[in-house]
TORROMAR-754402 format. One record per residue (C-alpha): residue number from 1; residue in one letter; x, y, z. Coordinates in Angstrom, 2 decimals. Example, Ala and Ser with C-alpha at 12.3 -4.5 7.8 and 13.67 -1.06 7.14 Angstrom:
<nodes>
1  A  12.30  -4.50  7.80
2  S  13.67  -1.06  7.14
</nodes>
This chain:
<nodes>
1  X  151.64  -205.36  -49.81
2  X  150.09  -204.47  -46.20
3  X  148.07  -201.61  -46.59
4  X  149.65  -199.57  -44.11
5  X  152.93  -200.36  -45.94
6  X  151.47  -199.59  -48.93
7  X  150.26  -196.01  -48.36
8  X  153.67  -195.07  -46.60
9  X  155.44  -196.33  -49.81
10  X  152.78  -194.60  -52.31
11  X  152.55  -191.52  -49.87
12  X  156.71  -191.59  -49.57
13  X  157.37  -191.43  -53.41
14  X  154.06  -190.42  -54.88
15  X  154.20  -187.08  -53.85
16  X  157.63  -186.55  -55.70
17  X  155.49  -186.98  -59.05
18  X  153.96  -183.46  -59.21
19  X  157.02  -181.93  -59.83
20  X  157.92  -184.07  -62.70
21  X  154.63  -184.68  -64.49
22  X  156.22  -183.25  -67.84
23  X  158.52  -185.89  -68.24
24  X  156.11  -188.91  -66.29
25  X  153.35  -187.24  -69.76
26  X  156.37  -187.67  -71.94
27  X  157.35  -190.99  -70.80
28  X  153.93  -192.49  -70.83
29  X  153.33  -191.20  -74.81
30  X  156.38  -192.52  -75.94
31  X  155.90  -196.05  -73.72
32  X  152.20  -195.73  -75.23
33  X  153.72  -195.66  -79.20
34  X  156.67  -198.22  -78.58
35  X  153.61  -200.76  -77.53
36  X  151.36  -199.93  -80.59
37  X  153.91  -200.27  -82.92
38  X  155.46  -203.43  -81.80
39  X  151.49  -204.51  -82.06
40  X  151.31  -203.18  -85.35
41  X  154.95  -205.05  -86.13
42  X  153.77  -208.31  -85.04
43  X  150.76  -208.43  -87.46
44  X  153.31  -209.39  -90.61
45  X  153.31  -212.83  -89.07
46  X  149.91  -213.41  -90.48
47  X  150.40  -212.74  -93.95
48  X  154.00  -214.65  -93.49
49  X  152.19  -217.75  -92.59
50  X  149.80  -217.56  -95.53
51  X  152.00  -217.18  -97.71
52  X  154.63  -219.64  -97.09
53  X  151.99  -222.38  -95.98
54  X  149.82  -221.52  -99.06
55  X  147.13  -220.72  -97.19
56  X  144.64  -219.10  -100.09
57  X  143.47  -215.47  -99.40
58  X  141.42  -215.33  -102.45
59  X  137.77  -214.34  -100.53
60  X  139.67  -211.10  -99.12
61  X  137.48  -207.91  -100.62
62  X  138.25  -204.22  -100.42
63  X  136.92  -202.25  -97.31
64  X  135.64  -198.81  -98.26
65  X  135.72  -197.85  -94.62
66  X  134.71  -199.22  -91.61
67  X  131.71  -201.20  -90.29
68  X  131.37  -199.21  -87.58
69  X  133.82  -196.70  -85.43
70  X  134.18  -199.76  -82.39
71  X  138.19  -201.05  -82.13
72  X  137.12  -203.99  -83.31
73  X  135.66  -202.96  -86.36
74  X  138.68  -200.74  -87.15
75  X  141.14  -203.41  -86.54
76  X  139.51  -205.92  -89.10
77  X  139.47  -202.90  -91.64
78  X  143.17  -202.06  -91.23
79  X  143.82  -206.22  -91.11
80  X  141.71  -206.75  -93.85
81  X  142.90  -203.55  -96.43
82  X  146.56  -204.74  -95.54
83  X  145.88  -208.04  -96.46
84  X  144.50  -207.34  -99.76
85  X  147.17  -204.59  -101.07
86  X  149.79  -207.17  -99.66
87  X  147.94  -210.08  -102.00
88  X  147.91  -208.12  -105.41
89  X  151.23  -207.00  -105.02
90  X  152.05  -210.52  -104.83
91  X  150.11  -211.33  -107.55
92  X  151.17  -209.06  -109.51
93  X  155.18  -209.10  -108.46
94  X  155.51  -212.69  -106.87
95  X  155.58  -213.84  -103.51
96  X  159.30  -212.81  -103.06
97  X  158.01  -209.68  -103.09
98  X  155.46  -209.80  -100.72
99  X  157.95  -210.97  -98.51
100  X  160.28  -207.76  -99.05
101  X  157.55  -205.78  -98.49
102  X  156.62  -207.71  -94.91
103  X  160.85  -207.71  -94.24
104  X  160.57  -203.91  -94.66
105  X  157.64  -203.42  -92.93
106  X  158.81  -205.23  -89.62
107  X  162.68  -203.02  -89.93
108  X  160.28  -199.58  -90.02
109  X  157.98  -200.51  -87.53
110  X  160.97  -202.03  -85.08
111  X  163.08  -198.67  -85.47
112  X  159.46  -196.76  -84.89
113  X  159.04  -199.71  -81.65
114  X  162.69  -198.56  -80.54
115  X  162.85  -195.38  -80.98
116  X  160.28  -194.71  -78.84
117  X  161.25  -196.57  -76.29
118  X  164.17  -194.83  -75.85
119  X  162.55  -191.48  -75.91
120  X  160.39  -193.02  -72.83
121  X  163.74  -193.71  -71.09
122  X  165.19  -190.36  -71.98
123  X  162.39  -188.59  -70.20
124  X  162.25  -191.22  -67.63
125  X  166.11  -190.83  -66.51
126  X  165.66  -186.77  -64.99
127  X  162.51  -187.91  -62.98
128  X  164.20  -191.16  -61.52
129  X  167.46  -189.06  -60.30
130  X  165.51  -186.10  -59.32
131  X  163.27  -187.95  -57.13
132  X  166.11  -189.74  -55.36
133  X  167.84  -186.14  -54.90
134  X  164.51  -184.58  -53.79
135  X  164.53  -187.75  -51.18
136  X  168.28  -187.20  -50.21
137  X  167.11  -183.64  -49.72
138  X  164.50  -183.51  -47.28
139  X  166.33  -185.89  -45.69
140  X  169.07  -184.18  -44.62
141  X  167.16  -180.80  -43.96
142  X  165.05  -183.57  -41.78
143  X  167.97  -184.57  -39.62
144  X  169.32  -180.75  -39.37
145  X  165.48  -180.12  -37.80
146  X  165.67  -183.14  -35.08
147  X  165.07  -182.39  -31.63
148  X  168.69  -182.54  -29.82
149  X  166.85  -184.35  -27.23
150  X  166.30  -187.34  -29.73
151  X  169.56  -186.49  -31.36
152  X  171.38  -186.95  -27.61
153  X  170.02  -190.17  -27.05
154  X  169.32  -192.19  -30.40
155  X  171.27  -194.78  -31.64
156  X  173.67  -192.23  -34.55
157  X  174.56  -196.10  -35.92
158  X  171.11  -197.04  -36.72
159  X  171.10  -193.22  -37.95
160  X  173.53  -193.30  -40.55
161  X  172.29  -196.74  -41.68
162  X  168.76  -195.13  -43.06
163  X  170.90  -192.55  -44.22
164  X  172.72  -194.67  -46.48
165  X  171.78  -198.21  -46.71
166  X  168.46  -197.51  -46.78
167  X  168.72  -194.33  -49.38
168  X  170.43  -196.87  -51.55
169  X  167.87  -199.22  -50.94
170  X  164.96  -196.68  -51.90
171  X  167.26  -195.16  -54.92
172  X  165.86  -198.80  -56.88
173  X  162.43  -198.71  -55.42
174  X  162.48  -195.53  -57.35
175  X  163.07  -197.27  -60.44
176  X  161.07  -200.37  -59.50
177  X  158.07  -198.16  -58.71
178  X  158.31  -196.33  -61.88
179  X  158.22  -200.06  -63.25
180  X  155.22  -200.98  -61.59
181  X  153.28  -197.56  -62.03
182  X  154.37  -196.14  -65.46
183  X  156.91  -198.60  -67.54
184  X  155.53  -202.36  -67.40
185  X  151.53  -200.90  -67.04
186  X  151.14  -199.63  -70.18
187  X  152.07  -202.08  -73.22
188  X  149.72  -204.90  -70.60
189  X  146.88  -202.52  -71.11
190  X  147.69  -201.68  -74.88
191  X  148.51  -206.04  -75.16
192  X  145.59  -206.64  -73.32
193  X  143.18  -204.64  -75.29
194  X  143.97  -206.31  -78.89
195  X  143.89  -209.64  -77.21
196  X  140.17  -208.50  -76.31
197  X  139.89  -207.67  -79.81
198  X  141.21  -210.54  -81.48
199  X  139.38  -212.86  -79.06
200  X  137.74  -211.95  -76.19
201  X  137.25  -215.96  -75.43
202  X  141.34  -216.83  -75.28
203  X  141.81  -213.72  -73.71
204  X  139.44  -214.11  -70.84
205  X  141.00  -217.84  -70.37
206  X  144.23  -216.19  -70.49
207  X  143.70  -213.61  -67.75
208  X  142.22  -216.65  -65.14
209  X  146.09  -218.13  -65.63
210  X  147.28  -214.96  -64.78
211  X  146.22  -214.97  -61.49
212  X  147.83  -217.64  -59.85
213  X  151.02  -215.16  -61.03
214  X  149.29  -212.70  -58.76
215  X  148.82  -215.14  -56.12
216  X  152.41  -216.35  -55.66
217  X  153.51  -212.59  -56.22
218  X  151.57  -211.94  -52.88
219  X  152.76  -215.39  -50.91
220  X  156.51  -214.48  -51.69
221  X  156.35  -210.56  -51.32
222  X  154.97  -211.15  -47.98
223  X  157.85  -212.95  -46.86
224  X  160.04  -211.14  -48.31
225  X  158.59  -207.31  -46.85
226  X  159.05  -208.74  -43.29
227  X  162.60  -210.53  -43.56
228  X  164.04  -207.06  -45.53
229  X  162.31  -205.33  -42.37
230  X  164.52  -207.21  -39.92
231  X  167.36  -207.30  -41.97
232  X  168.19  -203.56  -42.34
233  X  167.06  -203.24  -38.64
234  X  169.81  -205.68  -38.11
235  X  172.17  -203.62  -40.85
236  X  171.40  -200.45  -38.48
237  X  172.61  -202.53  -35.09
238  X  176.04  -203.44  -36.99
239  X  176.69  -199.97  -38.15
240  X  176.25  -198.86  -34.37
241  X  178.31  -201.56  -32.90
242  X  181.58  -200.07  -35.52
243  X  180.99  -196.94  -34.24
244  X  181.44  -197.62  -31.03
245  X  183.96  -199.77  -31.54
246  X  186.08  -197.29  -33.32
247  X  185.35  -194.16  -30.48
248  X  185.63  -196.59  -27.86
249  X  188.89  -199.03  -29.17
250  X  190.93  -197.46  -26.59
251  X  189.36  -198.68  -23.77
252  X  188.28  -201.89  -25.03
253  X  192.06  -202.45  -25.85
254  X  192.75  -200.85  -21.76
255  X  190.59  -203.69  -21.06
256  X  191.52  -206.19  -22.61
257  X  188.22  -206.62  -24.13
258  X  188.88  -207.29  -27.59
259  X  187.36  -210.75  -27.30
260  X  184.23  -209.96  -25.99
261  X  183.58  -207.01  -28.31
262  X  184.96  -209.39  -31.29
263  X  181.94  -211.78  -29.70
264  X  179.45  -209.59  -29.22
265  X  179.95  -208.99  -32.96
266  X  179.91  -211.79  -34.18
267  X  176.75  -212.42  -33.05
268  X  175.15  -209.60  -34.62
269  X  176.61  -210.29  -37.47
270  X  175.89  -213.91  -38.03
271  X  172.30  -213.14  -36.91
272  X  172.25  -210.61  -39.97
273  X  174.03  -213.29  -42.02
274  X  170.83  -216.17  -41.53
275  X  168.40  -212.88  -41.88
276  X  169.91  -212.01  -45.18
277  X  170.44  -215.94  -46.59
278  X  166.43  -216.67  -46.02
279  X  165.77  -213.23  -47.81
280  X  167.84  -214.03  -51.09
281  X  166.89  -217.30  -50.81
282  X  163.05  -216.73  -51.36
283  X  164.16  -214.32  -53.74
284  X  165.65  -216.41  -55.69
285  X  162.72  -218.61  -55.45
286  X  160.32  -216.30  -56.91
287  X  161.82  -215.97  -60.67
288  X  161.59  -219.25  -61.78
289  X  158.60  -219.64  -60.14
290  X  157.27  -217.24  -62.47
291  X  158.88  -218.16  -65.37
292  X  157.05  -222.03  -64.72
293  X  153.97  -220.35  -64.25
294  X  154.26  -218.21  -67.56
295  X  155.58  -221.70  -69.53
296  X  152.53  -223.42  -67.85
297  X  150.10  -220.94  -69.14
298  X  151.50  -220.62  -72.44
299  X  151.30  -224.74  -72.77
300  X  147.48  -224.53  -71.38
301  X  146.50  -221.56  -73.48
302  X  147.75  -223.51  -77.02
303  X  145.64  -226.29  -75.77
304  X  142.53  -224.99  -75.71
305  X  142.63  -222.13  -78.72
306  X  144.25  -224.65  -80.51
307  X  141.23  -227.40  -79.75
308  X  138.95  -224.10  -80.13
309  X  140.02  -223.74  -83.74
310  X  139.92  -227.51  -84.72
311  X  136.83  -227.59  -83.23
312  X  135.35  -224.73  -85.14
313  X  134.50  -223.00  -82.01
314  X  136.40  -220.14  -82.99
315  X  136.37  -217.37  -86.13
316  X  140.51  -217.65  -85.84
317  X  142.17  -218.47  -88.24
318  X  146.02  -220.03  -87.84
319  X  147.46  -217.14  -88.31
320  X  145.55  -214.90  -86.35
321  X  145.89  -217.41  -83.44
322  X  149.95  -217.50  -84.08
323  X  149.59  -213.38  -83.99
324  X  147.61  -213.64  -80.80
325  X  150.11  -215.88  -79.00
326  X  152.66  -214.25  -80.13
327  X  151.20  -210.29  -78.31
328  X  150.11  -212.65  -75.37
329  X  154.21  -213.76  -75.01
330  X  154.81  -210.48  -75.61
331  X  152.92  -209.05  -72.50
332  X  154.14  -212.08  -70.46
333  X  157.33  -209.87  -70.38
334  X  156.04  -206.84  -68.92
335  X  153.64  -208.85  -66.83
336  X  157.18  -210.04  -65.06
337  X  158.31  -206.99  -64.89
338  X  155.42  -205.77  -62.41
339  X  155.94  -209.43  -60.55
340  X  159.44  -208.80  -60.02
341  X  159.43  -204.73  -59.36
342  X  156.45  -205.68  -56.83
343  X  159.06  -208.85  -55.35
344  X  161.62  -206.18  -54.92
345  X  159.49  -203.43  -53.45
346  X  157.96  -205.78  -50.85
347  X  162.05  -205.85  -49.77
348  X  162.54  -202.51  -50.29
349  X  159.68  -200.64  -48.91
350  X  161.13  -201.81  -45.23
351  X  163.73  -199.33  -45.70
352  X  160.94  -196.64  -47.13
353  X  159.12  -196.92  -44.03
354  X  162.44  -196.64  -41.89
355  X  163.09  -193.56  -43.77
356  X  159.08  -192.22  -43.58
357  X  159.98  -192.74  -39.79
358  X  162.69  -190.22  -40.29
359  X  161.14  -187.83  -41.69
360  X  157.71  -188.03  -39.79
361  X  159.56  -187.00  -36.81
362  X  157.59  -183.76  -35.38
363  X  158.43  -180.69  -37.24
364  X  159.31  -177.00  -36.25
365  X  162.93  -175.12  -36.12
366  X  165.36  -177.62  -34.91
367  X  161.99  -179.75  -33.73
368  X  161.79  -177.06  -30.73
369  X  160.41  -173.92  -31.31
370  X  156.51  -175.60  -31.20
371  X  156.20  -172.58  -30.03
372  X  156.70  -168.85  -30.44
373  X  157.91  -166.90  -33.78
374  X  158.85  -163.54  -32.64
375  X  161.97  -162.42  -32.33
376  X  164.44  -161.64  -29.77
377  X  164.85  -157.94  -28.49
378  X  167.92  -156.94  -26.70
379  X  165.93  -154.50  -23.88
380  X  168.02  -152.72  -20.92
381  X  167.73  -153.41  -17.48
382  X  166.50  -157.22  -17.67
383  X  168.73  -159.75  -16.99
384  X  169.90  -161.75  -20.11
385  X  169.17  -164.96  -18.90
386  X  166.99  -166.09  -16.06
387  X  165.88  -169.50  -15.19
388  X  162.83  -169.58  -12.66
389  X  162.07  -173.22  -11.12
390  X  162.98  -175.40  -14.33
391  X  162.57  -178.61  -14.30
392  X  163.94  -181.17  -17.21
393  X  163.53  -185.13  -17.58
394  X  164.37  -187.16  -20.59
395  X  161.66  -189.16  -22.53
396  X  162.31  -191.64  -20.44
397  X  161.41  -189.60  -17.06
398  X  164.73  -189.50  -15.70
399  X  165.11  -186.40  -13.72
400  X  167.72  -184.12  -15.09
401  X  167.05  -180.52  -13.47
402  X  164.05  -180.29  -10.55
403  X  163.23  -176.42  -9.80
404  X  166.50  -175.05  -10.98
405  X  166.92  -170.95  -11.12
406  X  169.09  -168.84  -12.06
407  X  169.80  -164.63  -13.12
408  X  172.34  -164.01  -15.40
409  X  172.35  -160.19  -15.54
410  X  174.06  -158.20  -18.72
411  X  177.53  -157.86  -18.42
412  X  177.75  -160.69  -15.44
413  X  179.00  -163.97  -15.78
414  X  177.68  -167.36  -13.57
415  X  179.31  -170.62  -13.52
416  X  177.49  -173.58  -12.98
417  X  179.16  -176.16  -11.32
418  X  178.76  -179.53  -9.87
419  X  180.07  -183.03  -10.76
420  X  179.22  -185.18  -13.68
421  X  175.55  -185.57  -14.73
422  X  173.73  -183.26  -12.83
423  X  172.50  -181.47  -15.62
424  X  175.09  -178.58  -16.30
425  X  174.93  -179.21  -20.18
426  X  171.00  -179.54  -20.25
427  X  171.24  -176.28  -18.82
428  X  173.13  -174.53  -21.18
429  X  170.92  -176.56  -23.93
430  X  167.64  -175.61  -22.51
431  X  169.12  -171.83  -22.63
432  X  169.78  -172.18  -26.67
433  X  166.52  -174.01  -26.83
434  X  167.82  -177.20  -27.74
435  X  165.48  -179.22  -25.74
436  X  162.11  -177.48  -24.02
437  X  161.85  -177.10  -20.15
438  X  159.05  -179.37  -18.57
439  X  157.90  -177.37  -16.09
440  X  159.66  -173.30  -15.17
441  X  160.49  -170.44  -17.26
442  X  162.85  -169.56  -19.63
443  X  163.66  -166.06  -20.74
444  X  165.87  -164.15  -22.69
445  X  166.60  -160.59  -22.40
446  X  162.97  -160.64  -20.65
447  X  161.66  -162.47  -23.34
448  X  159.73  -166.14  -22.03
449  X  161.27  -168.76  -25.15
450  X  158.04  -170.12  -25.91
451  X  157.04  -166.39  -27.42
452  X  160.36  -166.62  -29.58
453  X  161.82  -168.31  -32.32
454  X  164.81  -170.73  -31.56
455  X  166.54  -168.89  -34.70
456  X  166.28  -165.47  -33.17
457  X  167.32  -167.04  -29.41
458  X  170.54  -168.51  -30.98
459  X  171.14  -165.30  -33.15
460  X  171.96  -163.45  -29.21
461  X  174.12  -166.64  -28.08
462  X  177.69  -167.72  -28.75
463  X  177.42  -171.12  -27.81
464  X  180.95  -173.34  -27.03
465  X  180.78  -176.95  -26.61
466  X  183.05  -178.77  -24.70
467  X  183.92  -181.15  -28.21
468  X  184.60  -178.30  -30.31
469  X  182.55  -179.86  -33.56
470  X  185.00  -179.50  -36.90
471  X  183.29  -180.13  -40.31
472  X  185.15  -181.90  -43.36
473  X  185.83  -178.02  -44.92
474  X  188.55  -175.44  -45.21
475  X  189.28  -173.62  -42.01
476  X  187.38  -170.07  -43.11
477  X  184.41  -172.22  -43.64
478  X  184.67  -173.79  -40.14
479  X  184.83  -169.91  -38.47
480  X  182.43  -168.48  -40.48
481  X  180.27  -170.94  -39.68
482  X  176.20  -169.69  -39.37
483  X  177.79  -166.24  -40.40
484  X  176.45  -165.52  -43.99
485  X  178.71  -163.58  -46.39
486  X  181.94  -162.93  -43.82
487  X  184.68  -161.19  -45.09
488  X  188.42  -162.32  -45.04
489  X  189.04  -160.01  -42.95
490  X  186.72  -160.69  -39.95
491  X  187.21  -164.26  -40.00
492  X  191.26  -163.36  -39.70
493  X  190.52  -160.94  -37.14
494  X  188.52  -163.30  -35.36
495  X  191.24  -166.04  -35.80
496  X  193.46  -163.99  -34.11
497  X  191.50  -162.76  -31.00
498  X  191.27  -167.04  -30.59
499  X  195.16  -167.18  -30.82
500  X  194.98  -169.57  -33.72
501  X  195.81  -167.32  -37.04
502  X  199.76  -167.65  -36.88
503  X  198.40  -171.51  -36.99
504  X  196.18  -171.28  -39.59
505  X  199.39  -169.26  -41.92
506  X  201.59  -172.15  -41.37
507  X  199.15  -174.58  -42.81
508  X  199.79  -175.40  -46.89
509  X  196.82  -173.54  -47.94
510  X  196.15  -171.63  -44.55
511  X  192.71  -170.41  -44.11
512  X  191.37  -172.78  -47.26
513  X  192.87  -175.84  -45.84
514  X  190.71  -178.49  -45.09
515  X  190.43  -179.53  -41.57
516  X  189.50  -183.41  -42.54
517  X  186.44  -185.16  -41.19
518  X  185.60  -183.88  -37.51
519  X  188.87  -181.56  -37.34
520  X  191.23  -185.01  -37.93
521  X  194.22  -182.90  -39.03
522  X  194.42  -181.00  -35.98
523  X  194.55  -181.38  -32.50
524  X  191.95  -180.91  -29.27
525  X  193.24  -177.28  -28.67
526  X  193.52  -176.02  -32.14
527  X  189.97  -177.28  -33.12
528  X  188.68  -175.45  -29.84
529  X  190.60  -172.45  -30.95
530  X  188.78  -172.71  -33.71
531  X  185.79  -172.81  -32.22
532  X  186.52  -170.03  -30.31
533  X  187.07  -167.91  -33.48
534  X  183.37  -169.19  -34.19
535  X  182.27  -167.27  -31.27
536  X  184.34  -164.20  -31.62
537  X  183.02  -163.85  -35.27
538  X  179.59  -164.16  -34.19
539  X  179.96  -161.59  -31.61
540  X  176.83  -162.19  -29.75
541  X  175.74  -160.40  -26.63
542  X  175.51  -164.06  -24.35
543  X  178.25  -166.20  -24.17
544  X  178.22  -169.69  -23.41
545  X  180.99  -171.85  -22.45
546  X  180.34  -175.45  -21.90
547  X  183.28  -177.23  -20.11
548  X  185.07  -175.63  -23.57
549  X  188.71  -176.70  -21.40
550  X  187.91  -179.96  -20.20
551  X  189.48  -182.03  -22.50
552  X  192.85  -179.75  -22.97
553  X  196.13  -180.54  -21.22
554  X  197.59  -177.94  -18.94
555  X  199.20  -175.91  -21.02
556  X  196.48  -175.28  -23.68
557  X  194.37  -175.19  -21.21
558  X  196.38  -172.34  -20.06
559  X  197.01  -170.61  -23.59
560  X  192.79  -170.90  -23.87
561  X  191.69  -169.59  -20.47
562  X  193.61  -166.08  -21.57
563  X  191.40  -166.21  -24.78
564  X  188.10  -167.03  -23.20
565  X  188.92  -164.37  -20.52
566  X  189.19  -161.87  -23.77
567  X  186.21  -163.31  -25.15
568  X  184.32  -162.71  -21.73
569  X  184.97  -159.18  -21.70
570  X  181.49  -156.83  -22.44
571  X  179.52  -159.91  -22.81
572  X  177.42  -162.18  -20.43
573  X  178.72  -165.03  -19.88
574  X  177.89  -168.67  -18.51
575  X  180.25  -170.89  -17.59
576  X  179.39  -174.20  -17.61
577  X  182.35  -176.36  -16.09
578  X  183.48  -178.25  -13.00
579  X  187.18  -177.07  -12.36
580  X  187.14  -174.27  -9.60
581  X  190.06  -172.61  -11.15
582  X  187.56  -172.05  -14.43
583  X  184.60  -170.96  -12.04
584  X  186.91  -168.92  -10.19
585  X  186.47  -166.27  -13.58
586  X  182.48  -165.53  -13.05
587  X  181.34  -163.48  -10.99
588  X  179.37  -165.66  -9.09
589  X  178.71  -169.63  -8.87
590  X  175.85  -171.53  -9.07
591  X  176.08  -175.38  -7.80
592  X  173.97  -178.34  -8.87
593  X  174.27  -181.51  -7.42
</nodes>
């Protein structure tokens, strides 16, 4: 794993671990106990071989205590006295009795080992699902905190890919991380300690061979990470194409451009297929290569260890060598698990880096509160909104507003008019601190917006956009958006003022009716009326209407115009429009060109 990618990966996942330190501690404890009971159970192979092959152990004598406190001497003490008592039982009651004791011993140690393994997984599950929940929560909250300027130009399909496909990849990555850092290393460490105790020479030889596995992991892993990063990026492009096609289907059909759109999608889709074909082939290669390497290591170990015993180059007996091989073979599974987790993480770290890029976006209240924490105070005898020589350009330096000024007095109304693309909507977004001006000052009730919080600015402004955005929730919750603990009476009163109450009561569940994805069950006019009901319920002293009737038919627009007239009453209103009739509702007009 590349250093930079590894740092991002560990930083992104590791920072969630402290919250689950209790679960981690219990998981580590029971994994260690499971490994210890496995090793103890494996030791039964020594007396079994001695009994079945008639190897005499008459020289075994009872040991009153270990020769020292070293692990080696304690291990020899336990092994010696176990064989001593087992030999005595066999001599007194017969070999069959001794084998029965060994069988019971294996059953008990297996029960303890598997029981501890279950408890380790039991305490691991809350950590695994909890980390994923925490990551989703942080990612969602970060999206809520995104700068509006980025959201307006960033590829939404790519962002959706990061929050869906990439998060699913991260779910597997969390699981593999726990395998890599906790589940597999613990038995490997305990098995290695035992192997060193049995024969340091054989263990060092085995470790030298295991380095081959490590080299294979590194080589294959680098290729996996590169291909995975490319593949996930291409998936984001595919999602963008889907979204563009669904949103622009009418335009595509009206221009007979179906073939052109299909060919464009096919090119992107085919490139993604080639990338994932390479990725899966490399992934498929990793497992058989690892298995072949392990088989080769076992064969070489059998050759080296067997020759050492035959030439009396080691103090190991044949039974102890079999015990050594059994433990070494058992270490292969967690080592292979580490390799597999490493392979998978190499593939999934690309998703982690893409999510990390989102999480590392500029912080702040909606990413626009980089300055100011004070609250807006409504002062008399000062303008509600004042733009003074304001300039703004997009991040690619495309100018939108240049030296733009106007004053909206309290209780009055101004219409900002102009053709498409001259910056009318940008001015509205600057006023509610969704964008930050490149030059000039914007004041709300005399307060420079750089000195006050975005939340306090938005508290005194009711904003109705051109496209009414409704959420897949009830009518009640859509009207009460942003208003804590809104009463049913207040919501109904707002709906009545917006002229939508009678329609709502005709719905199957009235105010508890779910409006569908983006309000799909409602017409454009009904969605706009609900957006106006929000403004009535919020009852803010400043009202900004951004082309609130631009996409409506004349009949619906006429009825909503009456609602807007009522909504503007006693409020400071900024009208964004290209419609001269709508502009005529304002006290004065400012033209942008």
